[in-house]
Structure formats: structure tokens, C-alpha cells
C-alpha positions as CSV (number, residue, x, y, z in Angstrom):
1,M,0.5,7.7,49.6
2,V,4.2,7.7,50.8
3,Y,5.1,4.6,48.8
4,G,3.4,6.1,45.7
5,L,5.5,9.2,46.1
6,I,8.7,7.2,46.5
7,A,7.9,5.2,43.4
8,A,7.1,8.4,41.5
9,A,10.5,9.9,42.5
10,G,12.3,6.7,41.5
11,W,10.5,6.4,38.1
12,G,11.0,10.0,37.4
13,A,14.8,9.8,37.9
14,S,15.0,6.5,36.1
15,A,13.3,7.9,33.1
16,I,16.1,10.5,32.8
17,A,18.8,7.8,33.1
18,A,16.9,5.6,30.7
19,T,16.9,8.3,28.0
20,N,20.7,8.6,28.1
21,A,21.2,4.8,28.3
22,A,18.7,3.9,25.5
23,R,20.1,6.6,23.1
24,R,23.7,5.5,23.7
25,A,23.5,1.8,24.1
26,G,20.2,0.8,22.5
27,T,17.0,-0.5,24.0
28,Y,18.0,-4.1,24.5
29,I,21.2,-3.3,26.4
30,A,19.5,-0.6,28.4
31,V,16.7,-2.9,29.5
32,L,19.0,-5.9,30.1
33,S,21.3,-3.8,32.3
34,S,18.5,-2.2,34.4
35,Q,16.6,-5.4,34.9
36,G,19.7,-7.5,35.5
37,T,20.8,-5.0,38.2
38,G,17.3,-5.2,39.7
39,V,17.4,-9.0,39.9
40,V,20.8,-8.9,41.7
41,V,19.4,-6.4,44.2
42,L,16.3,-8.4,44.8
43,V,18.2,-11.7,45.3
44,L,20.4,-9.9,47.9
45,L,17.4,-8.6,49.6
46,A,15.8,-12.1,49.7
47,V,19.0,-13.4,51.3
48,F,18.7,-10.9,54.1
49,L,15.0,-10.6,54.5
50,H,14.1,-14.3,54.1
51,P,10.6,-13.7,52.6
52,P,8.1,-16.6,53.0
53,L,8.3,-18.0,49.5
54,G,6.4,-21.2,50.5
55,A,3.2,-19.1,50.8
56,V,3.2,-18.5,47.0
57,S,0.5,-20.8,45.4
58,A,0.5,-22.0,41.8
59,P,-2.1,-19.4,40.7
60,A,-0.2,-16.7,42.4
61,A,3.0,-17.8,40.7
62,L,1.3,-17.8,37.3
63,G,0.0,-14.3,38.0
64,L,3.5,-13.1,38.9
65,V,5.0,-14.6,35.8
66,G,2.4,-12.9,33.7
67,A,3.0,-9.6,35.4
68,G,6.7,-9.9,34.8
69,L,6.3,-10.6,31.1
70,L,3.8,-7.7,30.7
71,G,6.1,-5.5,32.6
72,L,9.0,-6.4,30.4
73,V,6.9,-5.5,27.3
74,G,6.2,-2.1,28.9
75,Y,9.9,-1.5,29.6
76,L,11.0,-2.5,26.1
77,T,8.5,-0.2,24.4
78,F,9.2,2.7,26.8
79,Y,12.9,2.5,26.2
80,R,12.4,2.1,22.4
81,A,10.3,5.3,22.4
82,L,13.1,7.1,24.2
83,E,15.8,5.6,22.0
84,Y,14.2,6.9,18.8
85,G,14.0,10.5,19.9
86,G,10.8,10.6,21.8
87,A,10.7,13.6,24.1
88,V,11.3,12.2,27.6
89,G,8.7,14.4,29.2
90,M,6.0,13.4,26.7
91,V,6.8,9.7,26.6
92,S,6.9,9.6,30.4
93,A,3.6,11.5,30.7
94,I,1.8,9.1,28.2
95,S,3.2,6.0,29.9
96,A,2.1,7.4,33.3
97,T,-1.5,6.7,32.3
98,Y,-0.9,3.2,33.5
99,G,-2.0,4.7,36.8
100,G,-5.4,5.4,35.4
101,I,-5.7,1.9,33.9
102,T,-4.6,0.3,37.1
103,T,-7.1,2.4,39.1
104,L,-9.9,1.3,36.8
105,L,-8.9,-2.3,37.0
106,A,-8.7,-2.0,40.8
107,V,-12.2,-0.7,40.9
108,I,-13.5,-3.4,38.5
109,V,-11.5,-6.4,39.6
110,L,-10.7,-5.7,43.3
111,G,-13.9,-3.8,44.1
112,E,-12.1,-0.6,45.3
113,H,-14.1,2.6,45.3
114,L,-13.5,5.7,43.2
115,S,-15.4,8.9,43.8
116,G,-16.8,11.3,41.3
117,F,-13.7,13.5,41.8
118,G,-11.5,10.5,40.9
119,W,-13.5,9.7,37.8
120,A,-13.1,13.4,36.7
121,G,-9.3,12.9,37.2
122,V,-9.5,9.8,34.9
123,V,-11.2,11.9,32.2
124,L,-8.6,14.7,32.5
125,A,-5.8,12.2,32.2
126,V,-7.3,10.6,29.0
127,V,-7.8,14.1,27.4
128,G,-4.3,14.9,28.4
129,V,-3.0,11.8,26.6
130,A,-4.9,12.8,23.4
131,L,-3.2,16.2,23.5
132,A,0.2,15.1,24.4
133,S,0.3,12.3,21.8
134,A,0.3,14.9,19.0
135,R,3.4,14.6,16.9
136,S,6.3,16.8,18.0
137,S,7.7,19.5,15.8
138,G,11.2,18.8,16.4
139,T,12.5,3.0,35.5
140,T,15.4,1.0,38.4
141,E,13.9,-1.7,40.6
142,A,13.6,0.2,43.9
143,P,10.4,2.1,42.7
144,L,9.0,-1.3,41.7
145,L,9.6,-2.4,45.2
146,A,8.0,0.8,46.6
147,F,4.9,0.4,44.3
148,A,4.5,-3.3,45.3
149,R,4.8,-2.4,49.0
150,G,2.2,0.3,48.6
151,G,-0.2,-2.1,47.0
152,Q,0.4,-4.6,49.8
153,S,-0.2,-2.1,52.7
154,G,-2.9,0.1,51.2
155,Q,-5.2,0.6,48.2
156,V,-3.8,-0.3,44.8
157,A,-5.7,2.5,43.2
158,L,-4.3,5.1,45.5
159,T,-0.7,3.9,45.1
160,A,-1.0,3.6,41.3
161,A,-2.4,7.1,41.0
162,V,0.1,8.9,43.2
163,S,3.1,7.1,41.6
164,S,1.9,8.3,38.2
165,I,2.9,11.9,38.9
166,F,6.4,10.9,38.0
167,P,6.4,12.6,34.6
168,A,6.9,16.0,36.3
169,I,10.5,15.1,36.9
170,P,11.6,14.0,33.4
171,L,9.4,16.8,31.9
172,V,11.6,19.4,33.6
173,A,14.8,17.5,33.0
174,G,13.9,17.1,29.3
175,L,13.4,20.9,29.0
176,V,16.6,21.7,30.9
177,M,19.0,18.9,30.1
178,F,18.0,17.8,26.6
179,G,16.7,21.1,25.2
180,E,13.3,19.5,24.4
181,R,10.5,21.7,23.3
182,L,6.8,20.8,23.4
183,R,4.0,22.4,21.5
184,Q,1.5,24.3,23.6
185,R,-1.0,21.6,23.0
186,Q,1.4,18.9,24.1
187,L,2.4,20.8,27.2
188,L,-1.2,21.3,28.1
189,G,-1.8,17.6,27.6
190,V,1.1,16.8,30.0
191,I,-0.3,19.2,32.6
192,L,-3.8,17.6,32.3
193,I,-2.3,14.1,32.7
194,I,-0.5,15.1,35.9
195,A,-3.5,17.0,37.2
196,G,-5.9,14.2,36.5
197,L,-3.7,11.6,38.2
198,V,-3.3,13.8,41.2
199,M,-7.1,14.1,41.4
200,I,-7.4,10.3,41.2
201,G,-4.9,10.0,44.1
202,L,-6.8,12.5,46.2
203,A,-10.2,10.9,45.5
């Protein structure tokens, strides 16, 4: 739960910074800078923490490479949506549904349990995406670290769901800092997404 909240705070703040960076410097430069900074920080941490890299098997290494490539695709599309004028609150809320997807995969692949309350949260989040995706009228490495640590020490489903509440931060920032306006249907969708993800986390 704690690691999920740390990841949520980090992703929420990074979404705000990403909006400014992508709109000023473009998607490629924004992603290159953020990911490059993350690599430097991770290398420095490896020097001080001396993680047991010898324990990484070939299948695990392939899985990590695949995760890295898929994560890069996610970052590129997220920044591109922000670069071309996507409302930071809405884009963040829609992208936050990764928590629901991760939760479902954790149940199917890892055999984790999700109660009826949690499944109701998934439904709410999906409905919220449908509403928030209506056309408008007008991430940093530290949270990745927190998310990975949460998955290592507890349930992946719980960490994913709790970290997914991060759209609340850029939503408020988008309204206050960028003067964004959402239609009532879109705002309702964002609220349903956040409510659904919280329900998943509490299940």
C-alpha cells in the first residue's frame, strides 16, 4: 500500500512535469531526458547497493527486456498525447487504467485473488475510461522503483491498483495551472476511474 502511494505521488508529479517538457521540447527529447536521468540514478544506486545481478536467469532477463520495451512504448505514447494538447488530467486518468489491466493479469497469470468489491472497481474504471475518452471541447524513475519494490514485497494487484490513483494530482494541476476544462461527462469519467481503482486497491 505504502509503495503504491509513493508511486502514485511520483507519477502524478511527473505527469505535470511531462506536460511542460513535451509541449516545449517534444516527445522524443522529453522521454530521452527523463529515461536517461533514470538510467544514471539507477546505475549510481547499483554502485552503492550492489544488487545480486548473478541471480538473474536468461528467462528473467528476456522478461525484463520485454518489460522495458513495452514500458518505453507506453511513455512515448503518453508524452505524445500530452504534447499534442491532450488534457493532462484526462490523459493521466486514462493511462492509469494500467492498474486495472495489471490487476487482471495478476489474477490470471499469478493466481492472485480479487473479491467482488474489486471486480466492481474494475467495472467502474472501465466505464470511467469510456466517459473520459470523449473528445474535449477545447512519469521520473523513482516511482518505477517504488512500484517494483511494492510488487516484490507484496501483492502486485494491490500495488498496481493503489498507484493508479495518481491522476488526481495532474487533474487538479491541469485545472489550476493549465486552465483546462473538462466536460461534465469527462469529469465524471475521471472520478469513476479513480473511485474504481481505489475500490480495487481496497478489495
